[in-house]
MARLO-19641 format. One record per atom (N, C-alpha, C, O, CB): x, y, z; atom name. Coordinates in steps of 0.2 Angstrom, whole numbers, plus 5000, padded with zeros to 4 digits. Glycine has a CB too. Layout:
NODE   east   north     up   atome
NODE      X       Y      Z      CA
...
This chain:
NODE   east   north     up   atome
NODE   5027    5047   4911       N
NODE   5022    5050   4915      CA
NODE   5018    5046   4920       C
NODE   5015    5041   4919       O
NODE   5018    5054   4911      CB
NODE   5019    5048   4926       N
NODE   5017    5045   4932      CA
NODE   5008    5044   4932       C
NODE   5004    5048   4931       O
NODE   5019    5050   4939      CB
NODE   5006    5038   4934       N
NODE   4998    5037   4933      CA
NODE   4997    5039   4942       C
NODE   5002    5039   4946       O
NODE   4994    5029   4930      CB
NODE   4991    5040   4943       N
NODE   4989    5043   4949      CA
NODE   4992    5038   4955       C
NODE   4994    5041   4960       O
NODE   4980    5045   4950      CB
NODE   4991    5032   4955       N
NODE   4993    5027   4959      CA
NODE   5001    5028   4961       C
NODE   5004    5028   4966       O
NODE   4992    5021   4955      CB
NODE   5004    5028   4955       N
NODE   5012    5030   4956      CA
NODE   5013    5036   4960       C
NODE   5016    5035   4965       O
NODE   5015    5031   4949      CB
NODE   5010    5041   4957       N
NODE   5011    5049   4960      CA
NODE   5009    5048   4968       C
NODE   5013    5050   4972       O
NODE   5006    5054   4956      CB
NODE   5004    5046   4970       N
NODE   5000    5045   4977      CA
NODE   5005    5041   4980       C
NODE   5007    5043   4986       O
NODE   4993    5041   4978      CB
NODE   5006    5036   4979       N
NODE   5011    5031   4982      CA
NODE   5017    5034   4984       C
NODE   5019    5033   4989       O
NODE   5011    5024   4978      CB
NODE   5021    5038   4980       N
NODE   5027    5042   4980      CA
NODE   5025    5047   4987       C
NODE   5029    5048   4992       O
NODE   5029    5047   4972      CB
NODE   5020    5049   4985       N
NODE   5018    5056   4991      CA
NODE   5017    5052   4998       C
NODE   5020    5054   5003       O
NODE   5008    5060   4990      CB
NODE   5015    5046   4998       N
NODE   5012    5042   5004      CA
NODE   5020    5040   5007       C
NODE   5021    5039   5013       O
NODE   5006    5035   5001      CB
NODE   5025    5038   5003       N
NODE   5031    5037   5006      CA
NODE   5035    5042   5008       C
NODE   5039    5041   5013       O
NODE   5035    5034   5002      CB
NODE   5034    5047   5005       N
NODE   5037    5054   5007      CA
NODE   5034    5056   5014       C
NODE   5038    5059   5019       O
NODE   5035    5059   5002      CB
NODE   5028    5055   5015       N
NODE   5025    5057   5021      CA
NODE   5026    5053   5027       C
NODE   5026    5055   5032       O
NODE   5018    5058   5019      CB
NODE   5027    5047   5025       N
NODE   5029    5042   5029      CA
NODE   5036    5043   5033       C
NODE   5038    5043   5039       O
NODE   5029    5035   5025      CB
NODE   5040    5044   5028       N
NODE   5047    5045   5029      CA
NODE   5048    5051   5034       C
NODE   5052    5051   5039       O
NODE   5050    5046   5022      CB
NODE   5044    5057   5032       N
NODE   5044    5062   5036      CA
NODE   5040    5061   5044       C
NODE   5041    5064   5049       O
NODE   5041    5069   5032      CB
NODE   5036    5057   5044       N
NODE   5033    5056   5051      CA
NODE   5039    5051   5055       C
NODE   5040    5052   5061       O
NODE   5025    5052   5050      CB
NODE   5042    5046   5051       N
NODE   5046    5043   5055      CA
NODE   5053    5048   5058       C
NODE   5055    5046   5063       O
NODE   5049    5038   5051      CB
NODE   5054    5053   5054       N
NODE   5059    5057   5056      CA
NODE   5057    5060   5063       C
NODE   5060    5061   5068       O
NODE   5061    5062   5050      CB
NODE   5051    5063   5062       N
NODE   5048    5068   5067      CA
NODE   5047    5063   5073       C
NODE   5048    5065   5079       O
NODE   5041    5072   5063      CB
NODE   5045    5057   5072       N
NODE   5044    5052   5077      CA
NODE   5051    5051   5081       C
NODE   5051    5052   5088       O
NODE   5042    5046   5075      CB
NODE   5057    5050   5077       N
NODE   5062    5048   5080      CA
NODE   5065    5054   5084       C
NODE   5068    5053   5089       O
NODE   5067    5045   5075      CB
NODE   5065    5060   5081       N
NODE   5066    5067   5084      CA
NODE   5064    5067   5091       C
NODE   5068    5067   5095       O
NODE   5063    5072   5081      CB
NODE   5058    5068   5091       N
NODE   5054    5068   5097      CA
NODE   5053    5062   5101       C
NODE   5050    5063   5107       O
NODE   5047    5071   5096      CB
NODE   5055    5056   5099       N
NODE   5054    5051   5104      CA
NODE   5047    5048   5105       C
NODE   5044    5046   5110       O
NODE   5057    5053   5111      CB
NODE   5044    5049   5099       N
NODE   5036    5047   5098      CA
NODE   5036    5041   5094       C
NODE   5036    5041   5088       O
NODE   5031    5053   5095      CB
NODE   5036    5035   5098       N
NODE   5037    5030   5094      CA
NODE   5030    5029   5090       C
NODE   5031    5027   5084       O
NODE   5039    5023   5098      CB
NODE   5024    5030   5092       N
NODE   5018    5029   5088      CA
NODE   5019    5032   5082       C
NODE   5018    5029   5076       O
NODE   5012    5033   5092      CB
NODE   5021    5039   5082       N
NODE   5021    5042   5076      CA
NODE   5027    5040   5072       C
NODE   5026    5041   5066       O
NODE   5021    5049   5078      CB
NODE   5032    5037   5073       N
NODE   5037    5032   5070      CA
NODE   5033    5027   5067       C
NODE   5034    5026   5061       O
NODE   5043    5029   5074      CB
NODE   5030    5023   5070       N
NODE   5027    5018   5068      CA
NODE   5022    5019   5063       C
NODE   5021    5014   5059       O
NODE   5025    5015   5074      CB
NODE   5017    5025   5064       N
NODE   5013    5027   5059      CA
NODE   5017    5028   5052       C
NODE   5015    5027   5047       O
NODE   5010    5033   5061      CB
NODE   5023    5031   5053       N
NODE   5027    5033   5046      CA
NODE   5029    5028   5043       C
NODE   5030    5028   5037       O
NODE   5033    5038   5048      CB
NODE   5031    5022   5047       N
NODE   5033    5016   5043      CA
NODE   5027    5013   5041       C
NODE   5028    5009   5036       O
NODE   5038    5010   5047      CB
NODE   5021    5013   5043       N
NODE   5015    5010   5040      CA
NODE   5013    5014   5033       C
NODE   5012    5011   5028       O
NODE   5009    5010   5045      CB
NODE   5013    5021   5034       N
NODE   5013    5025   5028      CA
NODE   5017    5024   5023       C
NODE   5015    5024   5017       O
NODE   5015    5031   5030      CB
NODE   5023    5022   5024       N
NODE   5029    5022   5020      CA
NODE   5027    5015   5015       C
NODE   5029    5014   5009       O
NODE   5036    5021   5025      CB
NODE   5024    5010   5019       N
NODE   5024    5003   5017      CA
NODE   5018    5004   5013       C
NODE   5018    5002   5007       O
NODE   5023    4997   5022      CB
NODE   5013    5007   5015       N
NODE   5006    5009   5010      CA
NODE   5008    5011   5004       C
NODE   5006    5010   4999       O
NODE   5001    5015   5014      CB
NODE   5013    5016   5004       N
NODE   5015    5020   4998      CA
NODE   5018    5015   4993       C
NODE   5017    5016   4987       O
NODE   5020    5027   5000      CB
NODE   5022    5011   4995       N
NODE   5026    5007   4991      CA
NODE   5022    5002   4989       C
NODE   5024    4999   4984       O
NODE   5031    5005   4995      CB
NODE   5017    5000   4991       N
NODE   5012    4996   4988      CA
NODE   5008    4999   4982       C
NODE   5007    4997   4976       O
NODE   5008    4992   4994      CB
NODE   5005    5005   4985       N
NODE   5002    5009   4980      CA
NODE   5006    5010   4974       C
NODE   5003    5010   4968       O
NODE   4999    5015   4983      CB
NODE   5012    5013   4974       N
NODE   5017    5013   4969      CA
NODE   5018    5007   4965       C
NODE   5018    5007   4959       O
NODE   5023    5016   4973      CB
NODE   5018    5002   4968       N
NODE   5018    4995   4964      CA
NODE   5013    4994   4961       C
NODE   5014    4991   4955       O
NODE   5019    4990   4968      CB
NODE   5007    4995   4963       N
NODE   5000    4994   4960      CA
NODE   5000    4998   4954       C
NODE   4999    4996   4948       O
NODE   4993    4996   4964      CB
NODE   5003    5006   4954       N
NODE   5003    5010   4949      CA
NODE   5008    5007   4943       C
NODE   5006    5008   4937       O
NODE   5005    5016   4951      CB
NODE   5013    5005   4945       N
NODE   5018    5002   4940      CA
NODE   5015    4995   4936       C
NODE   5017    4994   4930       O
NODE   5025    5001   4945      CB
NODE   5012    4991   4939       N
NODE   5008    4987   4935      CA
NODE   5003    4989   4931       C
NODE   5003    4986   4925       O
NODE   5006    4983   4939      CB
NODE   4998    4994   4933       N
NODE   4994    4998   4929      CA
NODE   4997    5000   4923       C
NODE   4995    4999   4917       O
NODE   4991    5003   4932      CB
NODE   5003    5004   4924       N
NODE   5007    5008   4918      CA
NODE   5009    5002   4914       C
NODE   5009    5003   4908       O
NODE   5013    5012   4921      CB
NODE   5012    4997   4916       N
NODE   5014    4992   4911      CA
NODE   5009    4989   4908       C
NODE   5009    4987   4902       O
NODE   5018    4987   4914      CB
NODE   5004    4988   4911       N
NODE   4998    4984   4907      CA
NODE   4994    4989   4902       C
NODE   4991    4987   4897       O
NODE   4992    4981   4913      CB
NODE   4995    4996   4903       N
NODE   4993    5001   4898      CA
NODE   4997    5001   4893       C
NODE   4995    4999   4887       O
NODE   4994    5008   4901      CB
NODE   5003    5001   4894       N
NODE   5008    5001   4888      CA
NODE   5008    4995   4885       C
NODE   5009    4996   4879       O
NODE   5016    5003   4891      CB
NODE   5007    4988   4887       N
NODE   5005    4983   4882      CA
NODE   5000    4984   4879       C
NODE   5000    4983   4873       O
NODE   5004    4977   4885      CB
NODE   4995    4986   4882       N
NODE   4987    4987   4878      CA
NODE   4989    4991   4872       C
NODE   4988    4990   4866       O
NODE   4980    4991   4883      CB
NODE   4993    4997   4874       N
NODE   4995    5003   4869      CA
NODE   4998    4999   4861       C
NODE   4996    5000   4856       O
NODE   5003    5008   4873      CB
NODE   5003    4995   4864       N
NODE   5006    4990   4859      CA
NODE   5003    4986   4854       C
NODE   5004    4985   4848       O
NODE   5010    4986   4863      CB
NODE   4998    4982   4859       N
NODE   4993    4978   4855      CA
NODE   4989    4982   4850       C
NODE   4988    4980   4844       O
NODE   4989    4975   4860      CB
NODE   4987    4988   4853       N
NODE   4982    4991   4848      CA
NODE   4985    4993   4842       C
NODE   4983    4993   4836       O
NODE   4980    4997   4851      CB
NODE   4992    4996   4843       N
NODE   4996    4998   4837      CA
NODE   4997    4993   4833       C
NODE   4997    4994   4827       O
NODE   5002    5002   4839      CB
NODE   4999    4987   4835       N
NODE   4999    4981   4831      CA
NODE   4993    4979   4827       C
NODE   4994    4977   4821       O
NODE   5001    4975   4834      CB
NODE   4988    4980   4830       N
NODE   4981    4978   4826      CA
NODE   4979    4982   4822       C
NODE   4975    4980   4818       O
NODE   4976    4977   4830      CB
NODE   4982    4988   4822       N
NODE   4980    4993   4816      CA
NODE   4983    4993   4810       C
NODE   4981    4995   4805       O
NODE   4982    5000   4818      CB
NODE   4988    4989   4811       N
NODE   4993    4989   4804      CA
NODE   4990    4984   4800       C
NODE   4993    4983   4794       O
NODE   5001    4986   4805      CB
């Protein structure tokens, strides 16, 4: 299951790709650039979410080991 950073990062990336496509179709360089920034921001946010997810998995495993 995705955490909020992973989910929001994926949404931000999709939003960025849409902006880039619309900017390309309309010749709006500002919108295209804004889309590139949004996509990059989404990738970073998703990466943060992936790290949080991995840390959570490790904490769960340690907790289960400690209960034994």
